[in-house]
C-alpha positions, 0 to 999 in steps of 0.5 A: 376530063375522064381520065385520072391523069387528067384530074391530077394534072388539072389539080397541080395546074389549079394549085399553081394558079392559086399560089401565083395569086397568093392564095392558101386555101384548102377549098377551091373550085377544081372544075368550072363547067363550061369555063374549063371546056367541061360543061355540066361538071363542077368540081370543088376541092375541100381539103381531102374530100371532093364535091362533084356536081353533074348534070349527067348521072353518076361520077366521071369515068374512072373517078372512083379510082381517085380515092384508091390511089390516094388522090382524095379521101372521098368523093361526094355527088350532088346530082343536078336536076331540074325536077328535084334538089338531091342532097349530096351523097358520099359515092366513094371513100370514107366521107365524114359528115363534118370536117374543117378546112383552112382558107387564108388562115381561117378554119371553117367547118364543112358539112358536105351532105348538108344540102344547099351548100356545104357551109362555105361559098368558095367564090366569096373567098377574095371578099372574105379577105377584103373584109378582114383587111378593111377592118384591120384598118378600122380598130374596133369597127362595128360590122353587120352581116345580113343573111349571114348563113354559117357566118364565114364573113363574120369570122373574117371581120372578127379575125380582123378586129371587128365587133360583129352582128350576124343576122340569119333566119336560121338558128341552126346556121347561127350555131354553125357560125358560133362553131366557126368562131370557136375554131378560130379562137374567137369569143362568140359571147363578144359578138351579136347573134340575131335570129330573124328577117334581115329586112325587119332587123334593118328597119329596127336598127334604123329606127333605134339609130344603130349604125355600123362601119361596114355592111355585108349584103349577100342575100339569097337569089330568092327567099321568103321572109317570116312575114311571107315577104318575097324577096328577088334579087332582080326586083328587090335589091335596091329596096334592100340596098337602101335599108342597108345604106340607112344603117351605115355610119358616115364614111363606112362601106357596103359589100353588096353582093348578088349570085345571079345569072339573070342580072347583068353587072351594070344592072346590079350596079344601078340597083345599088346606086338606086338603093344609096339614092333612095336612103339619101346616101352616095358613095363618096369613096367610089364603087369597085366591081370585084371579079371572080377568083382565079379558080372560077373561070366560067360565068361570072354569077357572083356580082359583087360591088365594094361601096366605100365612103357612104355618106 
């Protein structure tokens, strides 16, 4: 997809597909690598600004003209390399460092040059909607969002009426989360913000007998805690799921996620079931695997399980 005409046609097709699925969002995946027949190229639309991730050098041919023709306001390029992780840079147009996009009535702050991510994981869009819908049915629900990053799950839960506890090691991300709350007219002071290691806080919550009606568990694939505890999804998810299950109130739910190519869905489901078992719990309401959003036709890197009726 080198020419501008191809881009315009694909943009219209993506928007039609999202509309058919009942999705209203300014943030979506325009090109999903091999899933769209374009290996080594991933493009995300973020309102009027586009993020291009590419293994080859530079923008695809003629793409700088997309800005000149008013199709988008800026193009950001994130060069993918095994040797180094480079932060995205604006290579065409006027790219603001901070702007806001809307998703299903929710407003979220975006920083395209932030590095690891722009502030919102687009592949979790459907799960954010599900979290909001779940808590609407549970007036006053207590929701725990672990590894909360910029707290988009927390915003979704709070908009549904829940009281949310957001946990993250990075104080800057929690501050970003509070700005997201303000963007949505939510009072951050009515919720709880916890800086620290999710493993440590899960143990502390269990010791205090603090329970939650719903838990969002979406850890990074690899991380190192304050006490240098190394976490790898493929090896340690069952342990994490056990800690999370221990603080779920009777009948509560767990959204268990993992972003990994190395772990098949069956193995991930086994790890979650193993974790529940270690905590002496089971999913009375069953487990439901959730697929990728319609604009992600490529490899299903995101594994997501809704675990209901935890007893």
